[in-house]
C-alpha positions as CSV (number, residue, x, y, z in Angstrom):
1,M,0.0,0.0,0.0
2,I,1.4,3.4,-1.0
3,L,0.1,6.3,1.1
4,T,0.3,9.8,-0.2
5,A,-0.6,13.2,1.1
6,P,-0.5,16.7,-0.3
7,P,3.1,17.7,-0.6
8,V,4.5,20.2,1.9
9,T,8.0,20.1,0.4
10,A,8.0,17.5,-2.4
11,P,8.8,14.7,-2.0
12,T,9.1,15.0,1.8
13,R,5.5,14.6,2.8
14,T,4.6,11.9,0.3
15,F,7.3,9.6,1.5
16,A,6.8,10.5,5.2
17,A,3.8,8.4,4.7
18,L,5.9,5.5,3.6
19,G,8.1,5.7,6.7
20,A,11.8,5.8,6.8
21,L,14.3,3.2,6.2
22,V,17.7,3.9,5.0
23,L,20.3,1.6,3.7
24,L,23.6,3.1,2.8
25,A,26.2,0.5,3.5
26,A,27.4,-2.3,5.6
27,L,30.2,-3.4,7.8
28,S,32.5,-6.1,6.5
29,G,30.7,-8.9,8.3
30,C,27.3,-10.1,7.2
31,A,24.4,-11.0,9.4
32,T,22.6,-14.2,8.5
33,I,19.0,-13.9,7.5
34,D,16.7,-16.1,9.6
35,S,13.9,-17.3,7.3
36,G,11.6,-17.4,10.4
37,S,12.1,-13.7,11.2
38,G,8.9,-11.8,11.5
39,S,8.5,-8.1,10.6
40,G,8.7,-5.3,13.0
41,S,10.3,-7.0,16.0
42,G,13.6,-8.3,17.1
43,A,16.3,-7.7,19.7
44,S,17.9,-4.3,20.0
45,A,21.2,-4.2,18.2
46,A,24.4,-2.6,19.4
47,A,24.8,0.5,17.2
48,T,28.0,0.8,15.2
49,A,29.1,4.3,14.1
50,T,30.5,4.3,10.5
51,A,31.6,7.3,8.6
52,P,29.9,7.7,5.2
53,A,33.1,7.2,3.2
54,E,33.8,3.9,5.1
55,A,30.2,2.9,4.6
56,D,30.4,3.3,0.8
57,V,33.5,1.1,0.7
58,S,31.7,-1.6,2.8
59,A,28.6,-1.4,0.6
60,S,30.6,-2.5,-2.4
61,E,32.0,-5.4,-0.4
62,C,28.7,-6.8,0.8
63,A,27.3,-9.5,-1.4
64,G,24.0,-9.4,0.5
65,V,21.8,-6.5,1.5
66,N,23.3,-3.4,3.1
67,V,21.3,-1.8,5.9
68,V,21.9,1.7,7.2
69,V,19.9,3.3,10.0
70,D,20.8,7.0,10.6
71,F,19.1,8.4,13.7
72,G,19.8,12.0,12.7
73,T,19.0,14.4,15.5
74,L,17.9,11.6,17.8
75,D,21.4,11.4,19.3
76,A,22.1,7.7,18.6
77,D,24.9,6.1,16.6
78,T,24.3,5.2,13.0
79,V,23.8,1.4,12.5
80,T,25.3,-0.3,9.4
81,D,25.3,-4.0,8.7
82,C,25.3,-6.5,5.8
83,V,22.6,-9.1,5.7
84,D,23.6,-12.3,4.0
85,A,21.0,-12.9,1.3
86,T,21.1,-14.8,-2.0
87,A,17.5,-13.9,-3.1
88,A,15.1,-11.0,-2.5
89,I,14.0,-10.6,1.1
90,A,11.5,-8.5,3.0
91,A,12.9,-5.2,4.1
92,S,11.4,-5.8,7.5
93,A,13.3,-9.2,7.7
94,A,16.6,-7.5,6.8
95,L,16.1,-5.0,9.6
96,T,15.1,-7.7,12.1
97,T,18.2,-9.8,11.2
98,T,20.4,-6.8,12.1
99,G,18.6,-6.4,15.4
100,I,16.7,-3.3,14.4
101,T,13.2,-3.0,15.7
102,T,10.5,-0.8,14.1
103,E,7.0,0.3,15.0
104,G,4.4,1.5,12.7
105,S,1.4,3.7,13.5
106,V,-2.1,2.8,14.8
107,E,-3.7,4.3,11.7
108,Y,-1.3,3.1,9.0
109,G,0.3,0.0,10.5
110,D,3.7,-0.9,9.0
111,A,3.1,1.2,5.9
112,I,5.0,3.9,7.8
113,V,7.8,3.7,10.4
114,C,7.0,5.6,13.5
115,R,9.9,4.4,15.8
116,V,13.2,2.6,15.2
117,N,14.8,0.9,18.2
118,D,12.2,2.8,20.3
119,R,13.2,6.2,19.0
120,P,11.8,8.7,19.2
121,A,10.6,7.3,22.6
122,A,7.0,7.7,23.6
123,D,8.2,10.1,26.4
124,E,10.8,11.9,24.3
125,T,10.2,15.5,23.3
126,V,11.2,16.1,19.7
127,V,12.6,19.6,19.1
128,V,13.0,21.0,15.6
129,D,14.1,24.6,15.0
130,G,11.3,26.7,13.9
131,Q,8.6,24.1,14.6
132,E,6.3,23.2,17.4
133,S,7.9,20.6,19.8
134,F,6.0,17.4,20.1
135,T,6.0,13.9,21.6
136,E,5.4,11.1,19.0
137,T,2.4,9.0,19.8
138,C,2.4,6.8,16.7
139,A,-1.3,7.3,16.4
140,S,-1.2,8.5,12.8
141,M,1.2,10.3,10.5
142,P,4.2,12.0,12.0
143,P,4.6,15.7,11.3
144,A,6.2,16.6,7.9
145,Y,9.1,18.2,9.7
146,A,10.1,15.1,11.8
147,Y,9.7,11.6,10.5
148,W,11.6,8.4,9.5
149,A,12.3,8.3,5.8
150,L,12.7,5.0,4.0
151,W,15.4,4.8,1.2
152,V,16.6,2.2,-1.3
153,K,19.9,2.1,-3.3
154,A,19.7,-0.2,-6.3
155,T,23.5,-0.8,-6.5
156,P,26.5,0.3,-4.4
157,D,27.3,3.0,-7.0
158,A,23.7,4.3,-7.4
159,D,22.2,7.3,-5.7
160,W,19.7,6.8,-2.8
161,D,16.0,6.9,-3.8
162,Y,12.9,7.1,-1.7
163,A,11.3,3.7,-1.3
164,M,8.2,3.5,-3.5
165,E,6.6,1.1,-1.0
166,G,6.2,1.0,2.8
167,L,8.2,-1.2,5.1
168,G,5.3,-3.8,5.2
169,T,5.6,-4.7,1.5
170,L,9.1,-3.6,0.4
171,E,11.5,-6.3,-0.7
172,V,15.2,-5.8,-1.3
173,E,17.7,-7.9,-3.4
174,P,21.3,-8.8,-2.9
175,G,23.5,-5.9,-3.9
176,Q,20.9,-3.3,-2.9
177,S,20.9,-1.1,0.2
178,L,18.1,-0.3,2.5
179,G,18.1,2.8,4.7
180,L,16.2,4.6,7.3
181,V,16.9,8.2,8.2
182,Y,15.3,10.3,10.9
183,T,14.5,13.5,8.9
184,T,13.9,16.8,10.6
185,G,13.3,20.3,9.3
186,T,13.1,21.0,5.6
187,E,16.2,19.0,4.5
188,T,15.8,15.4,3.3
189,P,19.2,13.8,4.1
190,T,20.1,10.5,2.6
191,P,21.4,7.6,4.8
192,G,24.7,8.3,6.3
193,S,25.0,11.9,4.9
């Protein structure tokens, strides 16, 4: 299901509905995909900070699916990992394999991403310069100025593109990257930027 809304700053609002998942690159080791993994849940992973230049090198070395989660202003380390995959896998399974947990919203389910590894927390005040501060309830859509954006990179040398599906239906193939970026303000950063 693809959700769209009137654009505030194209394409920011349209893809805010899709959630945010950013894959930029991976570390040299690969996580093994568990065919029994469910979507949207899993153990919390230890975050590993990787500079964007290092991530690009690692992305080209990963034969599976690269996963990048960039917490932006949420003050958490960027997570990068390589999921060992020989065929297309659900994006949610790739995240679960790396220990990343996601939560959708009450209204839109897993078509959007409201929280990643419990961030922003239910009791965390999100502050964005020039905007009204808020606490994310995950009841509906996040505000257009603070949301998780979901990205896909077709090959290690390609540019990042917004995912055209939500996390609940998106599949990624070996050689591709999957990314989530917590996006604030009017900028739409790509994973690891």
